[in-house]
C-alpha positions in Angstrom: -35.3 -29.2 27.9 -33.2 -30.5 24.9 -34.5 -27.3 23.0 -33.4 -25.1 25.7 -30.1 -26.8 26.1 -29.6 -26.5 22.2 -30.5 -22.6 22.2 -28.2 -22.1 25.2 -25.3 -23.8 23.4 -26.0 -22.1 20.2 -25.9 -18.7 22.1 -22.6 -19.5 23.8 -21.0 -20.6 20.4 -22.3 -17.3 18.9 -20.8 -15.3 21.8 -17.6 -17.2 21.6 -17.5 -16.7 17.8 -18.1 -12.9 18.1 -15.4 -12.7 20.8 -13.0 -14.5 18.6 -13.6 -12.1 15.5 -13.3 -9.0 17.6 -9.5 -8.6 16.7 -7.9 -6.3 14.1 -4.6 -7.4 13.0 -2.6 -4.5 11.3 1.0 -4.7 9.8 3.1 -1.8 8.4 6.3 0.3 8.5 7.7 1.0 11.9 7.0 4.8 11.6 3.4 4.6 10.5 2.7 2.3 13.4 4.4 4.4 15.8 2.8 7.7 14.3 -0.9 6.8 14.1 -1.7 3.4 15.7 0.4 3.2 19.0 -1.0 6.1 20.6 -4.5 5.0 20.5 -4.5 1.3 20.2 -4.8 0.5 24.1 -7.3 3.2 24.7 -9.5 1.9 21.6 -9.4 -1.7 22.9 -10.5 -0.5 26.3 -13.4 1.5 25.0 -14.6 -1.0 22.3 -13.5 -4.4 23.5 -12.0 -4.8 20.1 -8.1 -6.1 20.3 -5.9 -4.5 18.0 -2.6 -6.4 17.1 0.2 -4.3 15.4 3.1 -5.7 13.7 5.9 -3.2 12.7 7.7 -5.2 10.4 8.5 -3.0 7.4 6.3 -2.5 4.2 7.8 -5.5 2.3 6.9 -7.9 4.9 3.6 -6.2 5.7 2.7 -6.5 1.9 3.4 -10.4 2.0 1.2 -10.8 5.1 -1.6 -8.5 3.7 -1.8 -10.5 0.4 -1.6 -13.9 2.3 -4.4 -12.9 4.7 -2.3 -13.0 7.8 -3.3 -9.5 8.6 -6.5 -7.4 7.9 -4.7 -4.1 7.0 -1.7 -2.1 6.4 -0.3 1.2 7.5 2.2 2.7 5.3 3.6 5.8 4.0 3.3 4.6 0.5 0.3 6.3 -1.4 -1.6 4.1 -4.0 0.5 4.8 -7.0 3.8 4.2 -5.1 2.4 1.1 -3.3 1.6 -0.6 -6.8 5.3 0.3 -7.8 6.8 -1.0 -4.5 4.8 -4.3 -4.7 6.2 -5.0 -8.3 9.6 -4.0 -6.9 9.6 -6.6 -4.0 7.6 -9.2 -6.3 4.4 -9.3 -4.1 1.3 -9.9 -6.3 -1.0 -7.1 -4.9 -4.4 -6.7 -6.5 -4.4 -3.0 -6.6 -8.2 -2.9 -7.8 -9.3 -4.7 -4.8 -7.2 -2.7 -2.3 -8.9 0.2 -0.8 -6.7 3.1 0.8 -7.8 5.5 3.4 -5.6 8.7 4.5 -5.2 8.6 8.1 -3.2 11.8 8.4 -0.2 13.7 6.9 3.0 13.6 8.6 6.4 15.5 8.0 9.5 13.2 7.1 12.8 14.9 7.6 16.6 14.1 7.1 18.4 13.8 10.4 22.1 14.3 11.3 24.2 14.3 14.3 23.8 17.7 16.4 27.6 18.1 16.1 27.1 18.4 12.4 27.2 22.1 11.3 25.3 21.5 8.3 21.6 22.6 8.5 19.9 22.3 5.0 21.0 20.5 1.8 19.8 20.7 -1.8 18.2 17.7 -3.4 21.3 17.3 -5.5 23.6 17.4 -2.5 21.4 14.9 -0.7 21.5 12.6 -3.7 25.2 12.7 -3.7 25.4 11.9 0.0 23.1 9.1 -0.1 24.5 7.5 -3.5 27.9 7.7 -2.0 29.2 10.1 -4.5 29.8 12.4 -1.7 32.0 10.6 1.2 33.0 13.5 3.3 30.9 16.3 4.8 33.2 19.0 3.8 32.1 18.6 0.1 28.8 20.1 1.1 29.6 22.6 3.6 30.3 20.6 6.6 33.4 19.5 8.7 36.1 17.1 7.8 34.0 14.0 8.7 33.1 10.9 6.8 29.4 10.7 5.7 27.7 7.5 7.1 24.3 6.7 5.6 21.8 5.1 8.0 19.0 3.1 6.8 16.3 1.1 8.7 15.1 -2.5 7.9 11.6 -1.8 8.9 11.6 1.8 7.6 11.9 0.9 3.8 8.8 3.0 3.2 10.8 6.2 4.0 13.7 5.1 1.8 11.2 4.5 -1.0 9.6 7.9 -0.3 13.0 9.5 -0.5 13.8 7.9 -3.7 10.6 8.9 -5.1 10.7 12.5 -4.1 14.4 13.3 -3.7 17.0 10.8 -5.2 15.1 10.0 -8.3 17.0 7.1 -10.3 20.1 7.5 -8.3 20.9 4.3 -6.2 21.6 4.4 -2.7 25.1 3.5 -1.6 25.6 0.0 -0.6 28.2 1.2 1.8 25.5 2.0 4.2 24.9 1.2 8.0 21.7 -0.9 8.1 19.9 -0.9 11.4 16.5 -2.3 12.3 13.8 0.0 13.3 12.9 3.8 13.4 14.3 4.2 16.7 17.4 2.5 15.8 18.2 5.1 13.0 17.8 7.9 15.5 20.0 6.0 17.9 22.6 5.5 15.1 22.6 9.0 14.0 22.9 10.3 17.5 25.9 8.1 18.2 27.9 8.9 14.9 29.1 12.6 14.2 29.1 11.7 10.3 25.6 10.0 10.2 22.6 11.0 8.2 19.2 9.2 8.2 15.6 9.6 7.2 13.1 9.7 10.1 9.3 10.5 10.6 8.3 13.2 13.0 7.0 10.7 15.3 10.5 9.7 16.5 12.5 12.8 16.4 14.2 13.8 19.8 16.9 16.2 21.0 19.6 13.6 20.2 19.4 14.2 16.7 19.1 17.3 14.4 16.5 17.7 11.6 17.6 19.3 8.6 15.6 22.7 7.9 15.5 21.6 4.2 14.2 19.6 2.4 11.3 18.4 4.3 8.8 16.0 2.9 5.0 16.1 3.5 3.6 12.6 3.2 0.5 10.7 3.8 -0.1 7.9 6.2 -2.3 5.3 4.4 -4.3 2.5 5.7 -5.1 -0.2 3.3 -7.7 -3.0 3.4 -9.1 -5.6 1.1 -12.2 -4.0 -0.4 -14.5 -1.9 2.0 -13.4 -2.1 5.7 -15.6 -4.1 7.9 -17.5 -2.8 10.8 -14.8 -3.2 13.4 -12.2 -1.6 11.0 -14.4 1.3 10.5 -14.6 1.9 14.2 -10.8 2.0 14.3 -10.6 4.1 11.3 -12.8 6.7 12.8 -10.9 6.5 16.1 -7.6 7.1 14.5 -8.7 10.1 12.6 -10.0 11.9 15.9 
């Protein structure tokens, strides 16, 4: 009887431990989370029994939680080379040699303006002038007599880093910017201000803003784990790539 009770207790503890471990915690930028994870998260949990908890908190906070072991993975717009540079920039000791990246999908990142703005495209030089604050009125780049308002997202710093890397170069972004919180907040702010301009993923675009025809940036949404992903994570990776 004692042996049977011991075996039953061991079985119960094993089942509890398995249940407790069947959770994946992923942090990342607001746009990558919205683009890749949000559309499949609930369906994946329903079909596999594996719970997925997402933290849309921006790349800097995601990095901190990843290195501290608070989350299992990160979803970011930053490819490995840019991730390493960003980690150094925000003073997070990330071991790149032990960090494995998987490409989830490619996305399009655009610059968005208010629909009332007559400007439909800008050169990289013009965009740099606007975002750096050198140009303070849309009239200087072919627009109306409206003050330029640069909108940035606290949780979309990955997009800002991407734009700096591919468009702005070493030019700093003006400190006279309108800082909001999420990707959706960027869209809301641009929609509500005639002179506003922001950076957005295709995942959050709507008819309340206008995407500039040029330039458009093709980016990779990357999922990072410490070493090879475990069995549960591999299932989620395959699911997100469907």
